[in-house]
N, C-alpha and C positions, 0 to 999 in steps of 0.2 A: 604767580598771580596772587595778590592779597585777597582776603575774604571780602573786604569792603568793595574792591573792584569787581569781584565775582557777583556780589549782590547787585551792583549797578548794571552789569552786563545782562543779568537775568531780567532785571526790571525793564531795561531798554527793549529786550527781545519780546517780553510779554506785551509791552505797550505798542510795539511797532508790527509784530508778526502775530502774536497770540491774541491780539485785540484787547483782552483784559484778563485780570486774574480770576480764576474760579473762586467761589467763596471759600472761606476758611474750613468749613465742614467738608466740602467737596475735596479740598486739597488734603485734609487729614485722611479721608478715605483713600485718596490716590496714594498718599504716602504709605499707608498700611499695605495697599496692593503692591507697591514697589518693593517694600521690605520683604513681603512674601515671595516675590520673584527672586530677590537676592538670596533669601533663605533656601529656596528650592535648589538653586545652583550650588550653594555651599554644602547643603546636605547630600547632594549627589556627588560632588567633586571630592569632598573631604570626609563625608559621613559614610554610612553604610548603604544608602539607597543607590540604585543605578539610574542612569539617564534613560529617558525615552528617546528614541531616535531624533525627533525634531528638537529636543532640548539641548543636545550636544553642541549646537552652534551658538547658543546664548553666551554672551561675553560678560564675565564677572565684573570687569571694570565699567562696562556700559551700564550694568544694573546698579552698581554703586553710584555712578553719576546720576542716574534717574532718581535715586533716593536723595542725593544731595540737592538736585534741582528742585524737587518739591519742598524740601526743607527750607531752601533759600526763598522760595515763593512764600511760604508761610511766614518766615522772618520778615520779608519785605512788607507784606500786607498787614502785619501786626506791629510794625515799627521796632523790631528787634535788630540791634547791631550785633551780628554774629561774631565779628572780630573782637569787640569788647566783651561780649558774653563768654567766649571761649577763654579769653585772657583771665577773666575773673574766676571761671570754672577751674582752670589749671591752678590758680593760686589757692582756691578752696581745697582742692584735692591734695595739693602739696602740704598744706598745713594739717589737714585731717589725717592723711595717710603717710606722713613722714616716715614712720617706722612700722606701720601696720603690715605692709606686705613683706618687708624684710624679716619680720618676726613670725610670719605665717609658716609653720612647719610643713603645711601641705604644699606650699610653693617651692620650698627648698629640699623636699624629699627626693627629688629625682637625681 
């Protein structure tokens, strides 16, 4: 699925099932909350913290999808074309970092 199509599907869902978008500040707070839930799973699965019993059933992919969902909502309601934005962002990073990471001794030390 292309990002543009994903933005359209989320918009359709919001307008037909979700009634309307939450305002931008509410969605920013929700995004922060969802990123926190994602961080909790990653810190327990890949970091040094252990899971609490009820947390073990949380799905990493589902939490990532929650983050993406809210980010798409914010993009839709602020008029951001994520597909075009990520294309430009990749170009920017490619120009800026062409040799930066290759020449980083910290990355090649392993």
